[in-house]
C-alpha positions in Angstrom: 76.6 179.5 38.9 73.4 178.8 37.3 75.5 176.6 34.6 77.3 174.4 37.6 74.2 174.3 39.2 71.9 172.5 35.9 75.3 170.3 35.4 74.8 169.4 39.0 71.5 168.9 38.9 71.7 166.5 35.7 73.6 163.7 37.1 71.2 163.1 39.3 68.7 163.0 36.9 70.6 160.7 34.5 70.2 158.1 37.0 66.8 157.6 35.9 66.7 159.6 32.8 69.3 156.5 31.1 67.4 153.6 32.0 64.1 155.0 31.0 65.1 156.1 27.4 67.6 153.5 27.3 70.7 156.2 26.7 74.1 155.1 25.3 77.1 156.8 27.0 77.2 158.9 23.8 73.7 160.0 23.9 74.5 160.6 28.2 76.9 163.0 27.1 74.9 164.9 24.2 72.3 165.9 27.2 75.3 166.9 29.6 76.9 168.8 27.2 73.5 170.7 25.1 73.4 173.0 28.1 77.2 174.4 27.9 77.2 174.5 23.9 74.0 176.7 24.0 75.8 178.9 27.1 78.6 179.1 24.6 76.1 180.4 21.9 73.9 182.3 24.4 77.2 184.3 25.4 78.8 185.2 22.1 75.1 186.4 20.6 74.1 188.4 23.5 75.9 191.8 22.7 74.7 192.0 19.9 70.8 191.0 21.0 71.5 193.5 23.7 72.6 196.1 21.5 69.9 195.7 19.0 67.1 194.9 21.4 67.9 196.6 24.8 69.3 194.8 28.1 66.0 194.6 29.4 64.3 192.7 26.7 66.9 190.9 26.0 66.6 189.7 29.7 62.9 189.2 28.9 63.8 186.7 25.8 66.4 185.1 28.1 63.5 184.4 30.6 61.1 183.3 27.9 64.1 180.6 26.8 63.9 179.2 30.5 60.3 178.9 30.2 60.0 177.2 26.9 63.0 174.8 28.1 61.7 174.1 31.2 58.0 173.4 29.8 60.1 171.1 27.1 62.3 169.5 30.0 58.7 168.3 31.1 57.2 167.2 28.6 59.9 165.6 26.5 58.6 162.0 24.9 62.2 161.7 23.0 66.1 162.5 23.5 66.3 164.6 20.7 63.3 167.1 22.3 65.5 166.8 25.7 69.0 167.8 23.8 67.2 170.6 22.5 65.4 171.6 25.4 68.8 171.8 27.4 70.0 173.2 24.5 67.6 176.2 24.5 68.3 176.4 28.8 71.9 176.8 27.8 71.3 180.0 25.5 68.7 181.7 28.0 72.0 181.0 30.7 74.6 182.5 28.7 72.2 185.5 27.8 71.4 186.3 30.9 75.2 185.8 32.3 76.4 188.5 29.8 73.7 190.9 30.1 72.4 191.1 33.3 76.0 192.2 34.9 75.9 195.2 32.3 72.1 195.8 32.9 73.0 195.9 36.6 75.7 197.8 36.3 
């Protein structure tokens, strides 16, 4: 759901990001893939984090990651910061995707 949304929105943004930063096709791929890789890490780490800290604090941590990643994406001065911000957003997505259904149940 949110993973697909962020990937879809990026498609339109890449029309402007590519020329602005002078990105090569490999760099565009890195920007597009960073969220997915972060999501995988977030999903795998969510159970350990939720067991150690609890479901609610894990969701709060994920929300904080979303906020930090959003600020970094708005402010990004370089490709490296953009990839890092998208990776952090992916970790938040992975954490929420794994923890919220368990919390609701």
